[in-house]
Every structure is written in structure tokens, then in C-alpha cells.
N, C-alpha and C positions, 0 to 999 in steps of 0.2 A: 504494500500500500504506500502510495506517494504521500509525503508529508506536506501539508499546506503551510507555506512560509509567508503567505500574504498577510497574515494577522499575527501580531505580537501582543501578548497581554500588556495592558496599559502600564502596569507597574514595571514590567521588564523594559519596555520601551523608554520609560522615564529614566531608568538607570542608565540605559545606553546613551540617551541624550546628555545626561549629566557627565558621563565619563569619556565619550569619544565622538568624533565627527560622524555625521550621517552622509552616506553617498547618495546623491540626488541627480535628477535630470531636470532641465528646464527647456522650454521651447519658446523662441521668439518668433511670433507670427507677423509676416510682412504682407502688405497689400501687393497687387500685381506690379505697381510702379516702383516698388521697393523704396518708397519715400515715406511710408507710414508703418507704424507697428501697432498691433492690437494688444492692449494690456487690460488686466482685470483687477478690480478693486477688492483687496483681500478683506475677509471678515475675521480671520483668526491670526493669532501671533505665530511667528514674528511678522512685523510689518502690517498689522491691522490698520485698515484705512488707507493703505498705499496701493497705487497701481503697480502691478508687478506681472511677471510672466507666470503662466501655469507650469506646474511640475510637481515633483515629489520624489520620494525615496525609491531606490532601486531594490527590487526583491532579490533574495538569494538565488543564484543561478540564472538570473534573468539577463537576456541580451539587452544591450543599451538602447538600441532602436525600438525594441519591443517595449521597454520601459517608457519611452517617450510616447509611443502610440497608446499604451494602456492609460497613462496619466491624462493624455489629451482626451481620450474617449470618456474617462471617468469624470474629469472636471468640466469639460466643455461639450461633451456629447457628439464630437465629430471624429471621423476616421481620417487618418493621415496616410498618404502613399509613402511607404518606407523609402522608395527610390528617390523621392524628392526631399528627404531630410538632408540638411547640410550641417556637418560638424563645425561647431564654432570654437570650442576650446574647453578648458577646465579652469575654474576659479575657486578660491577659498572664500567662503562666505561666513562672516562672524556677526552674530546678533546678540544684543544684550538681554533679550527676553525670548521666551518660548511659551508653549502652552503649559509648561511645567514651571516649577520654581527654580529655574536655572537659565543660563545662557544657551544659545543654539549655535552649533558649528556644523556647516555642511561643506563637503567637497562636491561642487556642482559641475556636472558635465552638461554643457548647453548646446543646443541645436537651433537651426533656423529653418523656416519653412515659408514658402510663398503660397498664400491662399488664392483660390481661384475666384472668390467673391460670391459664390453660391452657397456658402456654408450657413446652416441654421444652428445656432448655439443653444444648448440646453445645459446651463451651468449647474453645478452641484452647490452645496451649501457653503463652499469656501469663498465664494465671490458674490458681491452684491450687484455689480454691473460691470460693463466693459465699455471701452472707448478707443478710438483711433487717435494716435499721436504722431506728429511729424518726427522723423528720426533725429532731427536736430533740436528737439525740445530741450530747453535748459533745465527743466524741472524733474527729469528722471532721477530715480534712485541711482546712486553711483554704480551698483552692480548691473543695472539695466543699461546704463551708458557703456560700461565695459563690454557687455555682451553684444550690443549693437555694433560697437566698434570692431569687435572680433569677427563679426559676421558680414558686415556690409561689403567687403571686397570679395567675399566668397559666394554670396547668395545669388 
């Protein structure tokens, strides 16, 4: 029987967050012109109330592109074509808070994707709404700026 590794008991996950970084994937979604990115307003910590990219932790034994597709389907309700995913890079993300009583540290592998414009989003409870932003917007979170910068010449 195969072990289900998608769910970790809350107490165990809290201990993991307290003691070590979490490996995650994020996706930066571009419009067809590649002049705008689609960001989602977060409802939970870290970054509650901030527009950010969708993403989440990688499951044990999970392929990286599969993790991006799974998270995008879960959070936004859309399917991505794996062949159109563009690797952006890896960044170290440090936050002062988390859903637990500790800071949050992730090693984030980020990807880019150009949407075709026909997507219908069905967001989960992690985001209140979404909006398009010019890629040169000066108000992005520094990690979003870094990810756009790492992708713009590749996308």
C-alpha cells in the first residue's frame, strides 16, 4: 500500500516549520504580451493582505513541474500545459511570521507561464481576489520583483 504524503499532521508540520526550511514552488503568470503579471491577494500568513504568486510546498517524491501544476489547479482551478512552464530560478524566502508561532523559511523554486487569456479562475480559500499588474510596478513585494526579473528574459 502506497503511503499518502500529501497530508502532514498539523503538529508535525508546525515542528518542521519551526526547525527547517520548506521546499516550495511558485508560478508567475504573465499575460500574452508579457507586460503584465497576475497576482493574488493572500488571506493567510505569511504575507496576509499582499498580492503574491500562487504556490506551495512540494510533496515527497513529487516532480517539480507536477508540483506547480497541482498547486495551480488547487489554488486557482486551472490546468497548466507542462511544456509551457518556464524555469525561473531558486530563491531563499524568509518571513517573520507564519500560520504558527514562528518565522517561515522557504526555498522556493519559481516558474513562469504565459496565459492564453481564456482561463476561468476558481480560487481556493487562500486568496480573496486577483488583479493584473504591469511588470514594472514599483509596489511589488521584493520576492515578486526578483522572480519577474529572473523570468522576463526567458518567458
